[in-house]
C-alpha positions in Angstrom: 73.9 -27.6 14.3 71.3 -28.0 17.6 72.9 -28.0 20.7 70.5 -30.3 22.2 68.4 -33.0 19.9 66.3 -33.9 23.2 66.7 -37.7 22.4 65.1 -38.2 19.1 63.4 -41.6 18.5 64.3 -42.4 14.5 64.4 -46.1 13.0 68.0 -46.6 12.2 67.4 -46.3 8.8 67.5 -42.5 9.3 71.0 -40.2 10.4 69.7 -37.0 11.8 71.3 -33.7 10.9 69.6 -31.2 13.2 69.8 -27.3 13.3 68.3 -24.5 15.5 67.9 -22.2 12.4 69.0 -23.2 8.5 68.6 -21.1 5.4 66.7 -24.2 3.8 66.8 -28.0 5.0 66.2 -29.3 0.8 69.2 -27.1 0.1 71.5 -28.6 2.8 69.9 -32.3 2.2 70.5 -31.8 -1.7 74.5 -30.8 -1.0 74.9 -34.1 1.5 73.5 -35.9 -1.6 75.8 -34.2 -4.0 78.7 -35.6 -1.6 77.5 -39.1 -1.7 76.1 -39.1 1.6 73.5 -42.4 2.0 70.1 -42.7 2.0 68.1 -41.9 4.9 69.9 -38.4 5.7 67.2 -36.4 7.5 67.6 -32.4 7.8 65.7 -30.8 10.5 65.6 -27.5 12.0 63.4 -25.2 14.0 63.2 -22.4 11.6 64.4 -21.5 7.8 65.3 -18.4 6.7 65.0 -19.6 3.1 61.7 -21.6 3.3 60.7 -22.5 -0.4 57.6 -24.3 -1.6 56.3 -25.7 -4.6 56.8 -23.5 -7.9 59.4 -21.4 -5.9 56.9 -20.0 -3.4 58.1 -18.8 -0.2 57.2 -21.1 2.6 56.9 -19.3 5.8 59.2 -21.1 8.6 58.7 -19.7 12.3 59.8 -21.4 14.8 57.0 -24.0 16.6 56.3 -25.8 13.2 58.0 -29.2 11.4 60.7 -28.1 8.8 62.6 -31.2 7.5 64.1 -33.0 4.1 65.1 -36.7 3.2 67.5 -38.0 1.2 66.5 -41.1 -0.8 68.4 -43.0 -3.4 65.3 -45.1 -4.6 67.1 -46.6 -7.8 64.5 -45.7 -10.3 63.7 -43.3 -13.0 62.5 -39.9 -12.3 58.4 -40.3 -13.6 58.6 -43.1 -10.8 60.2 -41.1 -8.3 58.1 -38.2 -8.3 55.5 -40.8 -7.6 56.9 -40.9 -4.1 55.1 -37.3 -3.1 52.0 -39.3 -2.5 53.7 -41.7 -0.4 55.0 -38.8 1.8 51.3 -37.2 1.8 49.9 -40.7 3.6 52.8 -40.9 6.0 52.4 -37.1 7.2 48.6 -37.6 7.4 49.3 -41.1 9.6 51.9 -38.6 11.6 49.5 -36.3 12.5 46.0 -38.1 12.5 45.6 -39.6 15.8 46.9 -36.6 17.4 43.7 -34.7 16.4 40.3 -34.9 18.4 38.5 -34.9 15.0 40.5 -37.6 13.3 37.9 -37.8 10.4 38.8 -34.1 9.2 42.2 -34.7 7.6 42.4 -35.7 3.9 44.7 -35.4 0.8 44.5 -33.5 -1.9 46.2 -33.9 -5.0 48.9 -33.5 -5.7 50.8 -33.1 -2.4 48.6 -31.6 -0.2 47.8 -32.4 3.4 44.5 -30.6 4.7 41.9 -30.4 7.8 38.6 -29.0 7.2 39.8 -28.2 3.5 42.4 -25.6 5.2 46.4 -26.6 4.3 48.4 -28.1 6.8 51.3 -29.2 5.1 53.3 -29.1 1.7 55.8 -30.9 0.3 58.6 -30.6 -2.0 60.2 -32.9 -4.2 63.6 -32.0 -5.6 66.0 -34.6 -7.6 69.0 -35.5 -10.0 69.4 -38.0 -12.6 72.2 -39.3 -14.4 72.8 -39.6 -18.2 70.6 -42.7 -18.5 67.8 -41.0 -16.4 67.6 -42.8 -13.3 67.6 -40.7 -10.0 70.8 -40.3 -8.6 69.1 -38.5 -5.5 65.8 -37.6 -4.5 65.7 -35.2 -1.8 61.7 -34.6 -0.4 61.4 -31.5 2.0 58.0 -31.3 3.7 56.7 -28.4 6.1 54.1 -28.6 8.5 52.0 -26.1 10.3 51.8 -27.7 14.1 51.9 -24.0 16.5 51.2 -21.5 13.7 49.9 -21.1 10.4 50.3 -18.3 7.7 47.1 -16.1 7.6 47.8 -14.7 3.8 48.1 -17.7 1.4 47.1 -18.5 -2.5 44.9 -20.9 -3.3 43.8 -22.4 0.0 43.1 -21.2 3.3 46.0 -22.7 5.9 45.6 -24.0 9.6 48.1 -25.7 12.3 47.5 -28.7 14.3 47.0 -26.5 17.2 44.3 -24.6 15.5 42.6 -28.1 14.9 43.1 -29.0 18.8 45.8 -31.0 18.5 48.6 -31.0 21.4 51.4 -32.6 18.8 54.5 -31.0 19.7 57.3 -30.8 16.7 59.3 -33.6 18.0 56.1 -35.9 18.0 55.3 -35.4 15.0 58.9 -35.6 13.4 59.0 -39.3 15.4 55.8 -40.4 13.6 56.4 -39.6 10.4 59.9 -41.4 10.2 58.6 -44.4 11.3 55.5 -44.1 9.0 57.7 -43.1 5.9 60.1 -45.9 6.2 57.2 -48.2 6.4 55.7 -46.9 3.4 59.1 -46.8 1.3 59.5 -50.7 2.1 56.1 -51.3 0.9 56.9 -48.9 -2.5 60.5 -51.0 -2.9 58.7 -54.6 -2.7 55.2 -54.1 -4.1 55.5 -51.1 -6.1 52.9 -48.0 -6.4 49.7 -49.6 -6.7 49.4 -49.9 -2.6 50.2 -46.8 -2.2 48.0 -45.3 -4.9 45.0 -47.5 -3.1 46.2 -45.8 0.6 46.2 -42.8 -1.4 42.9 -42.8 -2.6 41.1 -43.9 0.8 42.0 -40.6 2.1 41.5 -38.6 -1.1 39.5 -35.7 -0.6 37.2 -34.2 -3.8 36.4 -37.8 -5.2 33.1 -37.2 -7.2 33.0 -33.8 -7.1 33.4 -31.1 -9.4 36.9 -29.4 -9.4 38.6 -26.8 -11.5 42.2 -27.6 -12.6 44.4 -24.6 -13.8 47.2 -25.0 -16.1 49.5 -22.5 -18.0 47.1 -20.7 -20.2 44.4 -23.5 -19.5 41.9 -23.8 -17.1 39.0 -26.5 -17.1 36.3 -28.3 -14.8 35.6 -31.7 -14.7 34.3 -34.6 -11.9 37.4 -36.1 -9.9 37.2 -39.9 -11.1 40.4 -41.4 -10.2 44.1 -41.5 -9.8 45.7 -43.5 -12.5 49.0 -45.9 -12.3 51.1 -42.9 -13.2 49.5 -40.9 -10.3 47.8 -38.5 -12.7 44.5 -36.9 -12.0 41.7 -38.6 -14.2 38.8 -36.4 -14.9 35.5 -36.8 -16.3 34.5 -33.8 -18.2 30.9 -32.6 -19.6 31.1 -33.8 -22.7 31.6 -37.7 -22.1 35.1 -37.6 -22.2 38.1 -38.4 -19.7 41.1 -36.1 -19.5 44.5 -37.1 -17.4 46.2 -34.1 -15.5 50.1 -34.8 -14.3 50.5 -31.5 -13.4 48.6 -28.3 -12.3 46.6 -26.3 -9.6 43.6 -28.0 -8.3 40.7 -25.9 -6.9 37.2 -27.1 -5.2 34.1 -25.7 -6.0 33.6 -22.5 -3.9 37.4 -22.0 -3.7 
């Protein structure tokens, strides 16, 4: 555990589990979930030894950046719970936007990336467990935010950090901001559903009206980013005049 948590200011909804070093904040949060921990458990570590990104990729986790995972029990099915990744992306954007000298350079990329000047600042990883009826037992949402450093070699988009973009935000400041934004948006989702989250996400989305390429296992196609549907799927306008919705895949902008 972390020897000195430095008076972290979190809403009462959260219970903090802080570490100097851990294998994976998501793994620790999953173990808490299986032991019956209430929602709001927030696992934070200064470093990770086995950080994991999407599709099982490694997530570089040196000290100076934010690595945390939140346990939620949203009482919905897995498909509805997956939409919370959009909520988390908005919370992260709001947590860091005002720390940037040029706030308008930050944007959201489908499905759950946070970009500054089209360079990746943060990643989000959702893991869940459902009961026999398909209802979520728990949902763990892991986030990694490049604050002091960023990896020089990445797949897809190049990376960046807050420091590289002129922000002086600390890890503690981003964590605190994120916790308050997350809770506010989670309460909005609980009372009004996904639609207001979808509208907020679209207000900050990058690439609307642009030609993008979607890569799927064994398939690749191009279209104009048109919309985000009520289920969180990407809606593309194809050259043949038809539309296509994408529920999962890798998105690339022209020139990437």
